[in-house]
C-alpha positions, 0 to 999 in steps of 0.5 A: 801191584804195589804190595807185590813190589814190597815182597819181591826183589828191590826195585828202583827208587822211583818205583819204591815210593808207589807202594806207600800210598797203596798201603796207606789207602788200604789201611785207611779203608780198613780203619773206615770199615772198622769205624763203620762197623763199630758205629753200626754195632753201637747203634744196634746195641742202643736200639736193643737197650731201648727196646728192652726198656720199652718192654719193661715199662709197657709190661708194667703199664699194661700197654701194647708193646709194639705200639709203645715201640712205635711211639718211642721211635716217633719221639726219637725221630722228632728229637733226632739224636741219631739217624738210621736209614732203613732199607727194604733189604734190611727188613726183608732179608734180616728181620722177616725170615726169623719172624715168619719162621718162628710163627710157622715153626710153632704152629701146630699143623693139626690146628691149622688144618682144622681152619685151613679153609678160612685161612686160605680164603683170606690169604689168597683170594682175599689179598687179590680182592683187597688189592683191587678194591684198595687200588680202585678206591684210592684211584677214585679218591686221589686221581692217581692212575689205577696202575699206580694205586694197584701197587699201593693196594698190593703193598698194603694188603698183607696183615701183620698181627704181631701185636694182636696175636701177643694180646690174644695169648695174654688175654686167652681168646679162643685158640682157633681164632688166634690160629686163623689170625696167625695163619692168614698173616703167614700166607698172605705175606707171601701172596701180597709180595707176589702180587706187589711184584706183578703190579709194580712190573705193570706200573713200570711198563704201562702194560698188564696182561692178565693171563701172563700175570696169573701165570707169573703169580702161580709160578712165583707162589708155587715155586716158593712152596716147592722150595720150602717143601724140599728144604723143609723136608730135608732139614726135618729128616736131619733134625729127626736123626740128630739129637744135638741141641747146637746142631739142631739150632744151627740147622733151623737157623740155616733153614730160615735164611737159606729157604728165603735166599734160595727162593729169592735167587730162583725168583720165586716167593721167599716168604712162602718158602720160609712158611712151608719150611717152618711148618715142615721142620716144626711138625715133622722134624721134632717128632723124635727130638729130645725134650731138652732140644725142643726147649732150647729150640723154642727158646731160641726162636722166641728170643730171635722173634722178640729181637726182630719184632722189637727192632722192626717196630722201633725202626718204623717209628724212627723212619716216619717223617711227620712233616711229610705225612702232614703234607700228604694228609689228604691221600693218607686219609683216603688210603686209610678209608680204602684199606678199612673198606677193602678189609671189611669186604674181604672179611665179611664178604669172602667169609659169607661165601665160604660159609655157603652150604654149611650148617655151622660157619667157619668163622662166627660173626664176632670173630669176623669183627676181630679179623676186620679190626685186627688186620694191622699193617706192619713190617712187610708193608713198610719194606715194600713201600721202601723198595719202590723204584725212584722212577715210579710216578708218585713214589713219595705219595705212595710211601707216605700213604703206606706209612700213614696206614701203618701208623693208623692201624698200629696206633688206632686199631692196635690200642683199641682191640683189647677194649673191643675183645672185652666188649664182644665177650671173647675174653670173658671168664666163667664166674667159677674161674674168677672165684678161684682166682679171687680165693687164690689171691686172698690165700697167697696174701693171707700166707704172706701176712702170717709169715710177716707176723711170725717174723715180728714175733721172732724179733720180739716185736709181738708178745706171745699173747698178741702172736697167738691171737693173730695167728689163730685169726689168720689160720681160720681165714686160711682154713675157710679159703681152703674149704672154698677152693675144695668146693670149687674143685669138687664142682669144677673138675677142670680147675683141679686138673689145672691146679695139679698140672701147674703145681707139678710144673712148678715143682719140676722147674724147681727140680731143674733149678736145683740140678743147675745149682748142684752142677755149679757147686761141682756136686754132679758131673755134666753127664749126670746133669744132662741125663737128669735134666732130660728126664725132667724136660720129658716130664715137663713136655708130658704135662704140656701135652696133657694140658694141650689135650685138655684145652684143645678139645675143640679140634675134634668137637669144633667147640671153643 
């Protein structure tokens, strides 16, 4: 009312003084809001800068990136230069949608379909069985009520193999194994959240109706799938008909967050909605999309997933209270043992049941070892633990157990999985490939040495006689290495195909860089640049398809 008094006709002196406090309060509120926004923005930029530095250092030292982020977060939390409160809404509504959507968007449904039986077995009955086993074991070990420990079993059941999948891609493990690990994580996130909500409601009310729980589970899970199917199909149709990179990028962003929020508003699974929407838009919507738009989309979502992953794992370390964990070390130890036992029963037991009646198992035994030890816990478990109501009995104990298990899986399992992959022979390369790499390395080194000698000769630091003698020696080494490579290519045709594809890819990337340079110099117009760039992107995509076909013959043959 005070503001309207200023705009309207003059008022008596007694009332004219009233608008001043109102205006002052409004200005004060706006100033406080802007200051809070600037503080939040500064902290956000600081966290991104820290995550970037950790990524650089971890890459040079060959350390697991996500584990390094957690460790740095722990150090910052101990030093306490600043405080950041992580809420479940921040993780579930801001970070989870892009993480899940990116994984589903890139996942080839053909690959997923070939492994759908083990994926769904681990993601649905596996989560239910894991919840019951972990809840029962923790209840026996700590004396907490089963209704309370069942909540913990549900929130810790979802795996988060971000660190493991990144390591898979770097080391080159069998592709189907990576698909199973990633597919299980995509679907068990949604299952675990639904089971958590049902278990939490039972713990708060003190009553659980199995039939009603099953009905709620089916309603929430199938409702989320339905929302994802509808929105994913609609956006896929739009993407297939619109070839504008910016609009397509905007549509996928709206889909990732829109599917989650729509499903949550309807009280169904937002995670499953994002999973299904990502699968549909990535596999149906991109069939007619230009290569340039595809490249931009994949780069966009890879970048968003990198940011979300970096911030989530850094925040995990920042929000760990080591003193509080130490006070609850006994229940944490019991929880860790229970989680490992539950994971072992699910991976080995359910996989054995799924293999009954089959001549060839879905998952070889050594793959089950990887699934067992690679079942890390992360962002989803953290968010669910933070969302526990204050009125829930033993809330602080459950939260400490969740943080303790997440830290154990990341620091103990995440740092040893590389060693175990080598021990189990999953990243062993055939001798001929090692020989090729060794000769290529020596060839590159020889060429670099020859260029340096030539520069020294041109600068007058080497006499002609010295230069000719050294050049002859280096040329003989180059000739011998080239002959060895040709022999390897003749004996192993796959090596030659890979080298040709890689050489063509490097040449096309150089062409694209030259086009960008020509555009900056004003030698070509934007229209011509886009036309030529689209042609290069088409040839790059064709090379990727050829390489995928050569490396992915296991889809038809089942071989790895």
